[in-house]
N, C-alpha and C positions, 0 to 999 in steps of 0.2 A: 535719390533724393529723400524719399521717405524714410529708407532703412536708417541713413544718415541722421534725418531728425530724430527717430526713434531712440538712436543712442546715445544722441546729444541732451535731450531732455532727461533721461534716466542719469546720464553723467552728472548733470546740473543739480538734480535733486539728491544724488549720491554724495556731491560735495558738501552741499548744505547740511546734510544729516550726519554727516562725519564732523563737520566743524561743531556741532552742537551736541554731539554724542555724550561728552561728559556731563551735561546737564540734563540728559533726558531720564524721563521716568520708565523707561521701557523695561526694565529688570523685573516688574510686579508681573502678576498674572493679568490675563487679559482682561478678566472682570473688573480689574482695579485700573487700567490702563488710564493714562490722562488723554482726554478728549480736546481740549483747548488750553492755551497757556499756562500748561502743567498742572491744571487741576483735576482731580479724579472722577471718574464717571460716576454720575448719582445713581445710575440704575445697573442692571445687568449688561453683560457686554453687547447684547443684540441691541441695545440700545444708543450705540456708538453712532449717533446720525451727526454728521458736520453740516453745518451750515455754509452755504456760499452764495455771496451776495452778487445779483447781477442786475444791471439797470437796463436791459433791452427786453423785447418780448419771446414769448416761447417758440417764435418762429425763426428767430436768429440762429445762424450756425452754431455760434458759440453756446448757446442755450441747448441745442440739439446735441452735441458732441460732448458737453459736460454733463448732461443728464444721463446720457448711455454710459459715461465713465462710472457715474455712481452705480448704475444698475449693474455694470460688470464688478465693480469693486464687493458690490454687497453679494453677488453670486458667488464670488471667488474667496469670500471671507466665510461663507455659510451664513450669511445674513448678521455677522457681528457687526459690520462697517457698511455705512452708507453715506452718500453726499447728496444733500438735498438743496437743489438750486431755486433759488428765491428770484424770479424774474421782475421786471417793471419798477424797480427801486423799492421792492415791498419792504427792504431793512434798510433804505434810505439812500439818498445821492452817494455818488462814489466818494467824494471827501468825507462823508460820515462813515461809509464802511470801511475805509482805511484805517480810522479811529477805532472802529469796533475791533478789527482785527487785531491792532496794536494791544488793546485792552483784553483781549481773549475772550470777547464776548462772542464772536463768531470765527470759525476757523479759517475761513478763504473768502476772497472777494476778486471779481474781475473788474479790473481798472484802466482805464485811458492813461496811456504814457505819460502826457503832460504833466498829470497830476504827480508822478514819482519826482518831478524837478524841485517840488516844494520840499523835499525830504533829502535828496541828494542831486545837487545842480548838475553833476555829469549826466544824467539821463538825458539832457537836452540834445547829446549827440543822435539819437534814434528820432527826435521830434523835429528834425530840420526838414526844411522841403527838398525832395528830390535826392534823398539819401538812399532810397531802395530803389531798384529798378523793376523789382516783380514780388509777385506774393512768396514766390519760392525763395528769393534771395533774402526775403524780409523774416520768413521763417528759419531758413538755414543760420542767418546771424544772430538773430535773438536766442536762438537754443544751442548756439556753440558755446561750450564752456573755456575754450582757447579764447574766446572772445570777450564774453560776457561774466564769466564766474566772479570776477574781482567787483565788477559793477553791482551784481545784483546782492552779494554777499556785504557791501559796503552799509547796507540799511541794516543790518542785525543788531545793532546798537539801540535801535529805535523800536526794536519788536517788530521788524518787518522783514519779508525777504521775497525775491521773486522765484517762482517755481518754474514758468515756462512763458514763452512770449506767443502768443496767438496773432493772427492776421485780423486787422480792425478795418479793412476795406480800403478804398481811395477815396479821398475827400475831396469833394467840391462846393461851391457855395449855391445856395438857394435863397429866394426871397420873394416877397409879395408884390413887390414894386415892379420890377422890369427884367429882361433880359440883360446878362452881364457878358460883354465882350471884352473890355480894357478896365484896367484899373479905375479909370475915370467915371465908370459908371457906378461904381462902389462910393462915390463922394457922398458922404454923409449918413450912410448906411449904418444901423446897429446892428451887429452880427453876434449871435451867441458864440462863445467858444468854452472850450474847456479851461479851467481857471489856471493860467500859467503865464508868467511874463513873456515868455517865447511866443504863445499864442497870440498875445495883445499886440506885441510888436508885428507880428506878422501880418493882423488883419489892418493895423495902420500903415504898413508898406504898401497892402493891395488896395489902400484906399478908403477903407471903412473904418468903424469904431467898434471895437470888441467890448463884447457885455459877457461876463462869466455869469452861468448860472446851472442848475442842475438840469439833466435832459428831462425829467418830467414836467418842468415848467414852460417847455418851449412852445408847444402848441399854443397854449393860452396866451403867452407873451407876444407870440405874431399876431394871434386874432386880434387881440386887443390894441395892437400898435405899440407896446411897450418897446418891442425890437421889430427890425424889418425882415429878418431872416436869420440862418444858421449856416454851418459848414459841416457836412458829414457825408457819408456813402449813399449810394442809392437805396441799400436795403433798408438803413435806418430811417432814411427818408420816407421810404414806403410803409413800413411797419410801424411808425410813429405817426403815421397819417398826415405827415406836415403838407403833403401835396395839397391838402384841402385848404391851407391857409397861405401857403406860399407856393404858387405854381411854377416859378420860375428856377430851373434847375440848371445851372450854367457849370459846364466840364472844365473847370480851373484845374482839377488834379494835384492841388498844391501839396497834400499831403498823404503818405502811407503810413499812419501810425500804428505801431504793434498796441496790442491790449496784453496786460501781464495779469497773471493768476498770481496773486500774493496771498503770502500766509504770516502768522506768527512763526519764529522759526523754532519755536518748542513744539509745535503742532507736529511736524514730520519726526522730529528727533525722540519725541516719547511714544511713537509707534513702536509695536515689537517688529523686529527686523523682517519676519516674512510680510506681515502686512504693509511696512513700508514699502517692500519691494514690490508689490501688488499696485500700491498707490503710485509708485514710480513708472511702471509699464503700463498702466491704464491711464495716466497722464500722457505718455507719450503717444499713446494711440488717439487720445483725444484731439492731441495737437494736429495730428495727420488727417483725422475725419474732418476736423473744422475748415481745413483748407481745401478740402475735396468738395466741400458743401457749397462754399462760397460761389463758385461759378455758376451752378444752376440757379442759385437763389437771387444773384444778381440779375438774371434775365427775368424771372418771375417778378422781383420788385420793381424794376423799370416798368414792366407791362402793368402792374398794378397802381403804380404812380400816374401812367398816362391814362390810365381808366378814370382816375381821380381828377384828372384835369392838368397833370404837369405837363410842361414844354420843356423839352431838354435841347440845349444848344452848345456847341463847341464854342471856345474863347480864342483870343489872340495869345497862344502860349508863349511867345516870345517876349510879349508885353509883360507877362506875369512874372516870367523867369527872371527878366530885367529887374522888376520891382522887388523881387523877393531876395534876390543874392546877396545883398548886404547884411541880411539876417545870418546867413551861414557864415560869413566871414567874422561877424561881430561876435558870433557864439563860440568859435573855435580858440578859446582863450587860455586853454593850458595843454600841457602833455598828455595827460590823460584821455581828454576829449579829442584831441589832435590824432592820437593813435588809434582810438576807438574808430572815428571816423575814416582813417587811412585802411585799416582793417576790413571795415565795412565795404568800402568801395573796392577793396581788392577782392573780396568774396562775390562780387557781381561777376567776376570772370572775365 
C-alpha cells in the first residue's frame, strides 16, 4: 500500500506540472526561479523558502511529516529550497489561507476537504459520511490519479490545485453539556463545523445546529457558551485542549475527511525539473509518514484528553447511520460524483 501511495502522489504531481508546463518560468537560472505565483525570487536561490499554512499544533502528524519533508527538500537541494510550516493558524484560518494561495502570497496550505466544495461542488463526494472504510482506503483513493486527477485539476482556473490527500482522522462529536448516544441528545446543540453546506446539513440531520467558525475560535466559543461543542478527531480534540471546556466525547465516527495540500498551480510548474522531482518524491514520502504517525498519536491524544477530564462513550451507531443516510443520497446528484463515489467504494476491496 505504501509503495502504491508513493507512485500515486508522484503521478498526481507530475500531471499537474505537465498541465502547466507551458506557463512555467522554469527555463531561467535557479537564482531567478519563481517561488510563488510566477514572481521571481527577491534574493539568492538559497532564500527560496516556501510558506505552508497549517491550522493545527506542532504535535499534529501532518505538521511533523510536512516539517520533515521541508528538511529533506532543503538537504537534497543543497539549501536552495525549503518549506516552512506555520502552525496554529499563524497565517490565518483555512478559508483565508486558500485565498492567500490563490493570490500567490503563500505557496502551500493544508485545508480540510469541505472547504473545497466552495470552489468545486464535486469535492463533496469525499466529504460524505461513511465513504471511506479505513485510513489506508482513504489515502489510496485520494492519491490515485485514476480517480482524482480530473477533480483536482478542475480548480486550476481558480489558481488552485490539490497536490496530495492526507488523512485527517475520524471525526466524532464532543460538547460541554452531556454524553451523546442518539441524535435526540443533540437537540438544540450549537456545534462548530467547517464551513460547507454539506456539513451544515449533516449536523441538522444529526439533531444539532451547525455553526461555522475558524478552528482557533472554538475553545473560547465553547468556554463562553457561544457554541456547545464541535466535531473532530481525538488528536485535534486533545491538542487544542478542547477537553478542558467540552468533556463529553461521543464516538459518532460520522466522517473520515481527507485534508488536502493545495498550491497555486504555477508554483510547481515554475520549479526547475530536478527540484520539482525532489518535491514530488518528498511529498509522497510525507503522505506515507503522516499515515504511520496517526496510530500512535491517537493513543497518546486520548490519554491526554482523559487526563484533562474527558469522558469517552460509544453511541447508537445504527441511529446515526439512519439519520445521516439521506445526505449521501441527496448529494450524489450528477454523473461525476456518482462515478467518483462508485470508484471509491470499489477501491475498498
